[in-house]
C-alpha positions, 0 to 999 in steps of 0.5 A: 897626526896631531904631531904632524900638524904641530911640526907644520905649525912650528915650521911656519912659525920659524919661517915667518920669524926667520925670513920675513918678506922673502917670499913676496911682500910679507913685511917684517913687522907683519911676520913678527906679529904673525909669529904670535898667532901662526902656532895656533892658526888652525884653532883661530880659523876653527871659530868660523865652523862653530855656527855650522856645528849641527851640519858638521855633526850630520857630515860626521855621522854620514862619514861613519856610515860610509866607513861602515859600508866600506867595511861590509863591502868585501864580505859578500865576495868572501862568502861567495868564494868560500861558501857558495862556490865550494858548497860549504855551510855558512858560518853559524853567525850568519846562518840567518842568510839562508832563511832570508833567501827562502831557499837553501840552494846555492843559486838562491844564496848566490843571488841574495849575496850578489844583490847584497853587494849592490845594495851595500854599493848603492847605500855607500854611494848615497851616503857619499853623495848626501855628505858631499852636498852637505860639505859643499854647503857647509864649506861655502858658508864658512868661506863667505863668513870668513870673507865677510869678516875680512871685508868688515875688518879691512873697512875698519882699518885706518886709511894709513894702513890701506895707503901702504898696501895694494888693493888688488892684494887685499881683494885676493885675500877677501875673495880667494884666500878666505877658502883656507877655512874650508880647506882646513875643515874639509880637506884636513880635519875631516879626511884625518878623522875619516882616515883614522876611523877607517884605519882602526876599523880595518886593522881590527878586521885584518887582525882577526883574519891574519895577525902576521899579514896585518903586522906586515902591512903595518910595517910596509906603511912606515915609510909613509911617515918619512916622505911626509917629513921629507916633502912637507916643508918644500910643499908649504914654502912653495905653495906660500910663494905661489900665493904671494905671486898671485896676489902681486899679479892681481895687485898690478892688474888693479893698479894698471887699470885704475891708472889707465889714463896716466899709463896711456898718456905717458905711453907706458902700456908696453912697459906695464905689459912687460911687468905683467908677463915677467910676473906671470912667468914667476908665478908659473915657475912657482906653480910648477915648482909646487906641483913638482913637490906634490907629484914627487910626494904622490909618486913616492907614497903610491910607490910604497903602497904598490910595494906593500900590496905586492908583498901582501899578495906574495905572502898571502898567496903562500899562506893560501897554498899552504892551507892556512888561509882560504882564497876568500879570506885572502881576497877579503884581506887584499880588499881591505889592504887597498882600503887600508892604504887609501886612508894612509895615503889620504893622511899623507896627502893631508900635508899637501892640503895643510900646506895650501890652507896654511899659506892662505891662512897666513895672509888671511890672519895677517889682516885679522890680527892687524889693529891698525885702525880706529875702533869704538872704545869700551863704553862708547855710546851713540850720541845725536847732537841737537840742532844744525850746528855743533861746537867743535874744539881741538885741545892741544892736538898733536898727530902725525903718520909716522912716529917722530914726524908730527904733522900737527903740533899742539893745535888748540882751536874752539869753533862755535856752533854754526861758525864757518872756518876756512883753512889755507896754507901751503902744501903739507901744512896739515889742513886736510889732516886736521880735518880728517881728525873730526870724523875720527879717520885717525886718532890724535897722538896727544890731546883731544877733540870735543863735540859740544864738550864731549870727547869724540872718542867716547862716542861710537864711530857710527853716530859720530860720522852720521853727524858729519858731511864730507865733500872731498877734492876728488869726489868718489862716486860708486858704480850705482845710479845717480839716485843711489849715489846722492842718497848714499849717506841717507838711504831712507830719504824720499825722492823729493828730498833727493831731487831737492838736494840735486837741485840745490847742488846745481846738478838737476840740469845735467841729470835731466840730459842723461839717458835715464835721468836719476836712474842712469848708472855711473861708470867706475868712480863716476868716469862717465861724468865730467869732473864738475858733474862728479863734484856736484853730485858729491855736494848733493850727497852732502846736502841730503845728509843734512849733518850739523858738521860739514867738511869741505876739502876744495869743493870748487876745485873742479868747477868753472867760474860760472858753475862756481858762482851757482855752487857757492849759493848752494854751499851757503845754503848748505853751511847756513847754521852748520859748523863748517870747515872749508879747505880752499884753493881759491881764496875768493870762495872763502871771503865770507867765512867767519874765521880764516885760519892760516896753517904752516908746518902744522901750526895755526900762525894766523887767525881772523876774517878776510879783512883782519888778515889783509890789514895784518899784512902777514902770510894771508895777505901775501898769499892773497896779493899773489892770487889777486895778480900782484907781484910775485913774492915769497910766501904761502901758496894755497895748495891743499 
């Protein structure tokens, strides 16, 4: 069986390396990386069984007990046929049954043997039920452990990685494909072990009963190996393709529902329906091809066992007619023969379970083997910077999202504790990218970023990000209560602190108008609120976190002029004494900044206060003139 597993692993490795991306969205880079782990993928998943080794040991013991009861099951029937019905004495090795019966009559022995059949059956069923219960618990825990590991790893991967992949497909990998560990352990390894032990035990007993019939039974079973080799490859290929198409269906549904306002606004419902139905048809076709391969495999193996049973019945019956074999022994042999072919069929069907597990495992390990993220470096330590402000420095920072295309080029910048720095410039100038490096959403290609003179890569991610508050242009709210959303960055905050933050963000008034106030549960991404209300909750969340570094990415873009005026007062209180980076669309919101940086093509081209930059009559002056209602002219725009 190990040889079969190795052949399957080798086949999967060749498939990933030789035909990347053929069956769904498997990228060539992922297939190339996957070739490093596909050979020992089942070993990679086995580590998720280690915490449950005690429960698995009990399962194995129960499995062995069940096999023992299966071996005992036909023997009462043999004794009834050969000894009781023909009035022959019991073999000396089991003559103790007469004393157990308490009566040497055939009726008493028949009653005890019948009761023994019932007891063996009940004991076997009880063992199977207990084993099934334990397997269900162990399997579920292993699946949830793997799913939690996938979920944890996906959260650590970079935003760039997530930007290139469908969220629906990633969700499927976490929720559905994590069952591969259960399939591997409970549907492959344990059946292989159970069937192997059963085969050995039953063949030994059959050998003792009749050597020639045993050899004949073994010879008839040889074609099963041929069918395993013939059908394993198409079952593996088709199962993997089905899994990929199902992932694409989930991705399409997630994308459509997320962008539903756009879909409805452009009248593309019918187009999206058609795409989903076409993908559904492809998925159904792939599923039917998978089932077809499995049915061909099962019919072929069942045909082999049926032929083998017929041959043994004919030859065994001939032996019984000649008197070289008793009727009871023939019945026991036929019973064992059925039990013998059952584990053989199980071993044959294991390739189907192996194909399913391997298809899911490929998708799971593609995630776990990906290291495209930001991680704590060895020796990183937790640091909490004292005071309300931190000195932030960029030292020769160069960074981009694609090799050979830098977005930031040799940025050198020193920001004093408590200083407010505004960033303006054209779309694609690198403003948001520069700010995203501060909490280590990405690491620079070259150079370093310092907090109070300490390279932030020497600090744990959790402690670094605990020192940074973030307000994005698009506020991200969770489908939780308003109170939970405000306290998301600081769950231990008191109710009074949370309410004070909402009041400072000018959110208390509209919260008071909601049916349950602070306990009102929001819709997905805060869809039940207006854009301005969502932004004010996002600012309240940043206020409550009370971090020494504040990052504001166009925080007033969703607010009207009246609300903006009130919000600017709240932002001034938020920024007071804290090191603040603000990306502004409206230049009127940054006139009071300590320093304004004008960016162009990844470089800082101007720096100074509002008055100094106007006096310099450069790029900032042109931009301000355009926004103030001056004559249009060439220059920068303020889009972030």
